[in-house]
C-alpha positions as a Python dict, from the first residue, in 0.01 Angstrom:
ca = {
    (1, 'M'): (0, 0, 0),
    (2, 'L'): (-124, -43, -355),
    (3, 'T'): (-233, -399, -282),
    (4, 'E'): (-461, -265, -12),
    (5, 'W'): (-595, 7, -239),
    (6, 'L'): (-676, -241, -512),
    (7, 'Q'): (-859, -463, -264),
    (8, 'E'): (-1065, -166, -155),
    (9, 'V'): (-1186, -125, -514),
    (10, 'E'): (-1381, -446, -456),
    (11, 'D'): (-1518, -300, -133),
    (12, 'V'): (-1646, 22, -295),
    (13, 'Y'): (-1767, -140, -616),
    (14, 'D'): (-2132, -164, -505),
    (15, 'Q'): (-2122, 206, -419),
    (16, 'M'): (-1980, 290, -761),
    (17, 'V'): (-2259, 90, -925),
    (18, 'A'): (-2519, 278, -718),
    (19, 'W'): (-2369, 615, -813),
    (20, 'R'): (-2350, 518, -1178),
    (21, 'R'): (-2710, 400, -1192),
    (22, 'H'): (-2835, 714, -1020),
    (23, 'L'): (-2652, 924, -1278),
    (24, 'H'): (-2781, 704, -1558),
    (25, 'E'): (-3139, 758, -1442),
    (26, 'N'): (-3085, 1132, -1412),
    (27, 'P'): (-2872, 1239, -1711),
    (28, 'E'): (-2800, 1604, -1787),
    (29, 'L'): (-2700, 1755, -2119),
    (30, 'P'): (-2376, 1948, -2180),
    (31, 'F'): (-2360, 2280, -1992),
    (32, 'E'): (-2666, 2172, -1785),
    (33, 'E'): (-2503, 1936, -1533),
    (34, 'E'): (-2619, 2128, -1224),
    (35, 'N'): (-2753, 1833, -1024),
    (36, 'T'): (-2468, 1603, -1125),
    (37, 'A'): (-2213, 1861, -1016),
    (38, 'R'): (-2392, 1914, -686),
    (39, 'M'): (-2392, 1540, -618),
    (40, 'V'): (-2022, 1508, -703),
    (41, 'G'): (-1921, 1806, -490),
    (42, 'D'): (-2121, 1686, -192),
    (43, 'I'): (-1971, 1336, -208),
    (44, 'L'): (-1616, 1469, -230),
    (45, 'A'): (-1675, 1707, 59),
    (46, 'G'): (-1809, 1418, 264),
    (47, 'Y'): (-1470, 1249, 231),
    (48, 'G'): (-1288, 1555, 362),
    (49, 'I'): (-1165, 1656, 18),
    (50, 'E'): (-1131, 2028, -51),
    (51, 'V'): (-1395, 2115, -312),
    (52, 'R'): (-1415, 2400, -559),
    (53, 'R'): (-1747, 2422, -742),
    (54, 'N'): (-1868, 2602, -1056),
    (55, 'V'): (-1528, 2584, -1222),
    (56, 'G'): (-1570, 2693, -1582),
    (57, 'G'): (-1944, 2634, -1551),
    (58, 'Y'): (-2059, 2324, -1365),
    (59, 'G'): (-1708, 2183, -1325),
    (60, 'V'): (-1602, 2044, -988),
    (61, 'V'): (-1242, 2026, -866),
    (62, 'G'): (-1152, 1825, -557),
    (63, 'T'): (-806, 1854, -401),
    (64, 'L'): (-662, 1584, -175),
    (65, 'K'): (-328, 1676, -18),
    (66, 'G'): (-101, 1400, 102),
    (67, 'A'): (96, 1397, 425),
    (68, 'N'): (417, 1496, 248),
    (69, 'T'): (511, 1724, -38),
    (70, 'G'): (555, 1590, -389),
    (71, 'P'): (412, 1619, -739),
    (72, 'T'): (51, 1704, -810),
    (73, 'I'): (-141, 1484, -1051),
    (74, 'G'): (-484, 1541, -1200),
    (75, 'L'): (-742, 1270, -1264),
    (76, 'R'): (-1031, 1371, -1489),
    (77, 'A'): (-1382, 1237, -1552),
    (78, 'D'): (-1653, 1384, -1777),
    (79, 'M'): (-2012, 1414, -1653),
    (80, 'D'): (-2246, 1506, -1940),
    (81, 'A'): (-2503, 1298, -2129),
    (82, 'L'): (-2639, 1305, -2484),
    (83, 'P'): (-2968, 1410, -2654),
    (84, 'I'): (-3071, 1049, -2726),
    (85, 'Q'): (-3388, 862, -2630),
    (86, 'E'): (-3280, 551, -2441),
    (87, 'E'): (-3405, 216, -2572),
    (88, 'N'): (-3258, -6, -2299),
    (89, 'E'): (-3509, -180, -2073),
    (90, 'V'): (-3319, -176, -1746),
    (91, 'S'): (-3423, -86, -1393),
    (92, 'Y'): (-3207, 227, -1406),
    (93, 'K'): (-3328, 349, -1747),
    (94, 'S'): (-3308, 725, -1805),
    (95, 'Q'): (-3600, 909, -1652),
    (96, 'V'): (-3536, 1216, -1867),
    (97, 'P'): (-3712, 1204, -2206),
    (98, 'G'): (-3471, 1237, -2496),
    (99, 'V'): (-3158, 1236, -2280),
    (100, 'M'): (-2933, 943, -2186),
    (101, 'H'): (-2582, 848, -2088),
    (102, 'A'): (-2492, 682, -2417),
    (103, 'C'): (-2115, 721, -2394),
    (104, 'G'): (-2020, 600, -2047),
    (105, 'H'): (-1970, 931, -1871),
    (106, 'D'): (-2189, 809, -1585),
    (107, 'A'): (-1938, 524, -1535),
    (108, 'H'): (-1643, 765, -1558),
    (109, 'T'): (-1789, 989, -1288),
    (110, 'A'): (-1877, 699, -1058),
    (111, 'T'): (-1531, 546, -1106),
    (112, 'L'): (-1347, 864, -1012),
    (113, 'L'): (-1569, 911, -708),
    (114, 'G'): (-1472, 559, -600),
    (115, 'V'): (-1103, 641, -648),
    (116, 'A'): (-1148, 958, -443),
    (117, 'K'): (-1316, 761, -163),
    (118, 'I'): (-1030, 512, -146),
    (119, 'L'): (-752, 769, -159),
    (120, 'S'): (-920, 987, 103),
    (121, 'R'): (-866, 697, 347),
    (122, 'H'): (-496, 686, 262),
    (123, 'R'): (-393, 1050, 236),
    (124, 'D'): (-119, 992, 496),
    (125, 'E'): (49, 754, 250),
    (126, 'L'): (69, 1011, -29),
    (127, 'D'): (377, 1218, -109),
    (128, 'G'): (203, 1482, -313),
    (129, 'T'): (-146, 1589, -415),
    (130, 'V'): (-428, 1440, -620),
    (131, 'V'): (-669, 1676, -797),
    (132, 'F'): (-998, 1522, -908),
    (133, 'I'): (-1138, 1706, -1209),
    (134, 'F'): (-1505, 1644, -1287),
    (135, 'Q'): (-1570, 1812, -1618),
    (136, 'P'): (-1899, 1919, -1779),
    (137, 'A'): (-1976, 1939, -2149),
    (138, 'E'): (-1729, 1704, -2316),
    (139, 'E'): (-1989, 1619, -2581),
    (140, 'Q'): (-2050, 1969, -2713),
    (141, 'S'): (-1797, 2212, -2857),
    (142, 'P'): (-1639, 2436, -2734),
    (143, 'G'): (-1646, 2184, -2449),
    (144, 'G'): (-1596, 2208, -2078),
    (145, 'A'): (-1221, 2143, -2066),
    (146, 'I'): (-1113, 2474, -2213),
    (147, 'K'): (-1350, 2663, -1984),
    (148, 'M'): (-1218, 2481, -1678),
    (149, 'I'): (-860, 2553, -1783),
    (150, 'E'): (-945, 2922, -1823),
    (151, 'D'): (-1090, 2911, -1471),
    (152, 'G'): (-770, 2771, -1322),
    (153, 'A'): (-847, 2399, -1300),
    (154, 'L'): (-492, 2303, -1401),
    (155, 'E'): (-308, 2543, -1172),
    (156, 'G'): (-33, 2362, -985),
    (157, 'I'): (-92, 2027, -1160),
    (158, 'D'): (218, 1858, -1301),
    (159, 'F'): (60, 1563, -1487),
    (160, 'I'): (-294, 1472, -1589),
    (161, 'F'): (-467, 1143, -1670),
    (162, 'G'): (-805, 1058, -1818),
    (163, 'N'): (-990, 741, -1908),
    (164, 'H'): (-1274, 625, -2129),
    (165, 'V'): (-1460, 294, -2133),
    (166, 'L'): (-1483, 145, -2482),
    (167, 'S'): (-1742, -104, -2602),
    (168, 'S'): (-1506, -207, -2884),
    (169, 'I'): (-1248, -350, -2640),
    (170, 'E'): (-1301, -669, -2438),
    (171, 'L'): (-1354, -639, -2065),
    (172, 'G'): (-1026, -684, -1880),
    (173, 'N'): (-814, -512, -2144),
    (174, 'F'): (-663, -164, -2156),
    (175, 'A'): (-525, 45, -2441),
    (176, 'V'): (-272, 321, -2377),
    (177, 'P'): (-206, 480, -2719),
    (178, 'K'): (139, 607, -2804),
    (179, 'G'): (115, 953, -2954),
    (180, 'N'): (-223, 1013, -3114),
    (181, 'A'): (-509, 894, -2895),
    (182, 'T'): (-807, 1069, -3060),
    (183, 'T'): (-867, 1294, -3360),
    (184, 'S'): (-941, 1660, -3403),
    (185, 'L'): (-1305, 1750, -3457),
    (186, 'D'): (-1426, 2004, -3712),
    (187, 'T'): (-1792, 2062, -3790),
    (188, 'F'): (-1962, 2210, -4093),
    (189, 'T'): (-2306, 2333, -4195),
    (190, 'L'): (-2358, 2380, -4568),
    (191, 'T'): (-2656, 2575, -4695),
    (192, 'I'): (-2723, 2528, -5068),
    (193, 'Q'): (-2942, 2794, -5225),
    (194, 'G'): (-3097, 2664, -5546),
    (195, 'V'): (-3404, 2763, -5743),
    (196, 'G'): (-3739, 2613, -5650),
    (197, 'G'): (-4011, 2508, -5887),
    (198, 'H'): (-4268, 2249, -5991),
    (199, 'S'): (-4159, 1886, -5977),
    (200, 'S'): (-4290, 1837, -6333),
    (201, 'A'): (-4035, 2085, -6470),
    (202, 'P'): (-3697, 2023, -6304),
    (203, 'H'): (-3520, 2190, -6599),
    (204, 'T'): (-3662, 2525, -6487),
    (205, 'A'): (-3527, 2484, -6135),
    (206, 'S'): (-3195, 2423, -5963),
    (207, 'N'): (-3275, 2143, -5720),
    (208, 'P'): (-3067, 2172, -5399),
    (209, 'I'): (-3150, 1810, -5307),
    (210, 'V'): (-2984, 1685, -5625),
    (211, 'I'): (-2693, 1922, -5579),
    (212, 'G'): (-2654, 1816, -5216),
    (213, 'S'): (-2659, 1448, -5310),
    (214, 'I'): (-2387, 1506, -5568),
    (215, 'M'): (-2197, 1707, -5310),
    (216, 'V'): (-2201, 1419, -5062),
    (217, 'N'): (-2070, 1170, -5317),
    (218, 'Q'): (-1817, 1395, -5484),
    (219, 'S'): (-1667, 1536, -5165),
    (220, 'L'): (-1605, 1191, -5017),
    (221, 'I'): (-1454, 1064, -5343),
    (222, 'F'): (-1247, 1382, -5382),
    (223, 'L'): (-1103, 1357, -5030),
    (224, 'N'): (-1028, 988, -5084),
    (225, 'Q'): (-829, 1065, -5397),
    (226, 'R'): (-645, 1375, -5279),
    (227, 'L'): (-533, 1269, -4931),
    (228, 'N'): (-260, 1032, -4815),
    (229, 'P'): (-431, 705, -4713),
    (230, 'A'): (-161, 652, -4448),
    (231, 'E'): (-304, 951, -4260),
    (232, 'P'): (-653, 854, -4140),
    (233, 'I'): (-949, 1087, -4193),
    (234, 'V'): (-1320, 1045, -4130),
    (235, 'A'): (-1568, 1277, -4300),
    (236, 'A'): (-1931, 1211, -4213),
    (237, 'Y'): (-2254, 1378, -4322),
    (238, 'T'): (-2501, 1351, -4035),
    (239, 'N'): (-2789, 1579, -4143),
    (240, 'F'): (-2956, 1651, -4479),
    (241, 'N'): (-3273, 1858, -4463),
    (242, 'S'): (-3476, 1998, -4750),
    (243, 'G'): (-3826, 2018, -4890),
    (244, 'V'): (-4178, 2004, -4746),
    (245, 'A'): (-4398, 1871, -5030),
    (246, 'Q'): (-4381, 1587, -5282),
    (247, 'N'): (-4457, 1801, -5587),
    (248, 'V'): (-4242, 2102, -5502),
    (249, 'I'): (-3873, 2137, -5579),
    (250, 'P'): (-3737, 2327, -5280),
    (251, 'S'): (-3509, 2624, -5303),
    (252, 'E'): (-3280, 2534, -5014),
    (253, 'A'): (-3104, 2235, -4860),
    (254, 'I'): (-2898, 2223, -4542),
    (255, 'L'): (-2631, 1960, -4485),
    (256, 'S'): (-2408, 1922, -4183),
    (257, 'G'): (-2152, 1683, -4043),
    (258, 'T'): (-1806, 1633, -3899),
    (259, 'I'): (-1449, 1592, -4021),
    (260, 'R'): (-1181, 1423, -3809),
    (261, 'T'): (-805, 1407, -3863),
    (262, 'F'): (-490, 1332, -3661),
    (263, 'N'): (-252, 1612, -3754),
    (264, 'Q'): (-277, 1983, -3813),
    (265, 'A'): (-136, 1983, -4167),
    (266, 'Q'): (-391, 1723, -4275),
    (267, 'R'): (-662, 1919, -4100),
    (268, 'E'): (-581, 2232, -4303),
    (269, 'R'): (-566, 2039, -4632),
    (270, 'V'): (-902, 1874, -4570),
    (271, 'E'): (-1069, 2210, -4509),
    (272, 'Q'): (-918, 2351, -4828),
    (273, 'Y'): (-1019, 2054, -5046),
    (274, 'F'): (-1365, 2035, -4893),
    (275, 'K'): (-1437, 2398, -4968),
    (276, 'E'): (-1301, 2362, -5322),
    (277, 'I'): (-1538, 2079, -5411),
    (278, 'I'): (-1835, 2261, -5255),
    (279, 'D'): (-1762, 2564, -5468),
    (280, 'Y'): (-1719, 2360, -5785),
    (281, 'V'): (-2033, 2144, -5749),
    (282, 'T'): (-2274, 2419, -5646),
    (283, 'K'): (-2162, 2661, -5916),
    (284, 'S'): (-2172, 2387, -6181),
    (285, 'Y'): (-2544, 2342, -6114),
    (286, 'G'): (-2635, 2708, -6098),
    (287, 'A'): (-2665, 2736, -5721),
    (288, 'T'): (-2503, 2943, -5449),
    (289, 'Y'): (-2399, 2834, -5103),
    (290, 'K'): (-2298, 2935, -4755),
    (291, 'I'): (-2052, 2724, -4556),
    (292, 'D'): (-2009, 2751, -4180),
    (293, 'Y'): (-1690, 2556, -4103),
    (294, 'N'): (-1587, 2545, -3738),
    (295, 'K'): (-1266, 2409, -3591),
    (296, 'G'): (-1345, 2222, -3271),
    (297, 'Y'): (-1131, 2001, -3050),
    (298, 'P'): (-767, 1945, -3151),
    (299, 'A'): (-620, 1598, -3187),
    (300, 'L'): (-528, 1440, -2853),
    (301, 'F'): (-161, 1352, -2828),
    (302, 'N'): (-37, 1145, -2534),
    (303, 'T'): (307, 1253, -2415),
    (304, 'E'): (573, 987, -2471),
    (305, 'K'): (732, 962, -2125),
    (306, 'E'): (397, 944, -1948),
    (307, 'V'): (272, 673, -2186),
    (308, 'E'): (564, 451, -2089),
    (309, 'I'): (504, 519, -1719),
    (310, 'V'): (134, 437, -1740),
    (311, 'R'): (195, 124, -1946),
    (312, 'E'): (451, 1, -1696),
    (313, 'A'): (232, 87, -1396),
    (314, 'L'): (-60, -108, -1541),
    (315, 'H'): (158, -400, -1651),
    (316, 'I'): (334, -459, -1318),
    (317, 'N'): (-2, -460, -1144),
    (318, 'G'): (-141, -733, -1364),
    (319, 'L'): (-362, -515, -1587),
    (320, 'N'): (-366, -643, -1945),
    (321, 'L'): (-251, -406, -2220),
    (322, 'I'): (-341, -444, -2586),
    (323, 'E'): (-276, -242, -2901),
    (324, 'V'): (-581, -105, -3083),
    (325, 'P'): (-632, 77, -3414),
    (326, 'P'): (-657, 457, -3400),
    (327, 'V'): (-967, 582, -3224),
    (328, 'M'): (-1138, 820, -3466),
    (329, 'A'): (-1353, 987, -3201),
    (330, 'S'): (-1259, 1324, -3053),
    (331, 'E'): (-1200, 1439, -2696),
    (332, 'D'): (-1153, 1778, -2537),
    (333, 'F'): (-908, 1617, -2293),
    (334, 'A'): (-673, 1724, -2574),
    (335, 'Y'): (-672, 2076, -2430),
    (336, 'Y'): (-529, 1951, -2100),
    (337, 'V'): (-233, 1773, -2259),
    (338, 'Q'): (-161, 2081, -2468),
    (339, 'K'): (-83, 2250, -2136),
    (340, 'I'): (82, 1977, -1926),
    (341, 'P'): (208, 1620, -1982),
    (342, 'G'): (-53, 1349, -1960),
    (343, 'V'): (-218, 1036, -2092),
    (344, 'Y'): (-565, 941, -2204),
    (345, 'F'): (-626, 565, -2196),
    (346, 'F'): (-910, 324, -2267),
    (347, 'T'): (-1075, 51, -2061),
    (348, 'G'): (-1253, -239, -2230),
    (349, 'S'): (-1617, -296, -2139),
    (350, 'A'): (-1738, -550, -2398),
    (351, 'T'): (-1835, -906, -2304),
    (352, 'E'): (-2017, -1195, -2470),
    (353, 'D'): (-2341, -1020, -2373),
    (354, 'P'): (-2452, -836, -2691),
    (355, 'N'): (-2594, -557, -2475),
    (356, 'T'): (-2236, -448, -2396),
    (357, 'R'): (-2134, -425, -2762),
    (358, 'F'): (-2351, -145, -2895),
    (359, 'P'): (-2142, 146, -3020),
    (360, 'H'): (-2110, 465, -2825),
    (361, 'H'): (-2390, 717, -2890),
    (362, 'H'): (-2632, 433, -2971),
    (363, 'P'): (-2973, 436, -2793),
    (364, 'R'): (-2896, 89, -2656),
    (365, 'F'): (-2542, 161, -2542),
    (366, 'N'): (-2467, 23, -2197),
    (367, 'V'): (-2161, -57, -1990),
    (368, 'D'): (-2058, -376, -1815),
    (369, 'E'): (-2012, -212, -1479),
    (370, 'R'): (-1715, -431, -1390),
    (371, 'A'): (-1517, -207, -1623),
    (372, 'M'): (-1538, 58, -1350),
    (373, 'K'): (-1335, -164, -1119),
    (374, 'N'): (-1066, -196, -1383),
    (375, 'S'): (-1055, 178, -1450),
    (376, 'A'): (-1031, 248, -1078),
    (377, 'K'): (-740, 5, -1043),
    (378, 'A'): (-564, 175, -1333),
    (379, 'F'): (-603, 521, -1177),
    (380, 'L'): (-479, 391, -841),
    (381, 'S'): (-178, 229, -1008),
    (382, 'I'): (-91, 566, -1163),
    (383, 'V'): (-128, 747, -831),
    (384, 'D'): (90, 485, -663),
    (385, 'H'): (366, 539, -920),
    (386, 'Y'): (375, 915, -882),
    (387, 'L'): (289, 972, -517),
    (388, 'V'): (410, 673, -317),
    (389, 'K'): (780, 649, -243),
    (390, 'K'): (921, 301, -296),
    (391, 'L'): (1164, 142, -56),
    (392, 'T'): (1505, 68, -209),
}
């Protein structure tokens, strides 16, 4: 059975490419995926799959029941794009100014639609149920996963699986992390209130730009010295805004960024240390501050038994597994595996073509579309393990 399914991936590949390119041309930001969701729901319904729309917002849930009873597994794809102006010169370039699929979610959606098409032809071979979860708003906290869960998307599902293409892994390779798959995500906005003045007399002012610059350096050094280097952390400042004129010392500076860790204890320590250094630096230079520190997605932890199952399912079907360093990005798929067992795995999409090697969230990010075939084969291998009885 699986051999036939995998061959059909080749047959539906051109359709997956067409879907992906349509989505790439017509990206929608988090919590705004109305047209994408409509397209997904209509395609699923066309294959005779039971469709529930507007789940937790623009989420779409498709349910495909097999001929016989058995476990229910969930397969998830994210649908949202990013507020980035695309710089690729391709025939399917984004037609929406300032918005593009710069993380591969268009490929994820197209891949899962292809899997749904194939399995809809073979429902009589399934001993159990497949639930296709198309999720909005992965890129923006609080994210679409938690809203879909609150709206019942996981009801009745025993196991869940998700996938992400990665431009840092070579095409043809897969990574199925044991334990930690992605980090938690916390965000901060720091407002430094100094004292403005004339640029000729800095001693009469308290310059928030200087204080902010010291804050950036000292906080990163402080965290480096206080935290266990065996427990990875990434702290990144991504915005620093202040001032409007060359000869005026401003009174305010606003800095923001993200902090990512792999375990809850480390997460709490980082917040404590970060706030301590902010307090020390700003007060030392005669300024005050306001810190808005928000806890976002938790770390994503793949469940041990399911990791071994997925690794074995991919291996026996000729899909190449590699080990990769920790992925320091964050994913709200973490909320699903807090509720039920599951695995989040990665599909390589990089080739010798430099256009496939730009990092995610880059304005020239693009996917070698053959990665979709590989992801589809991985999903089908997982379905085969759980929902197809083997002859003994």
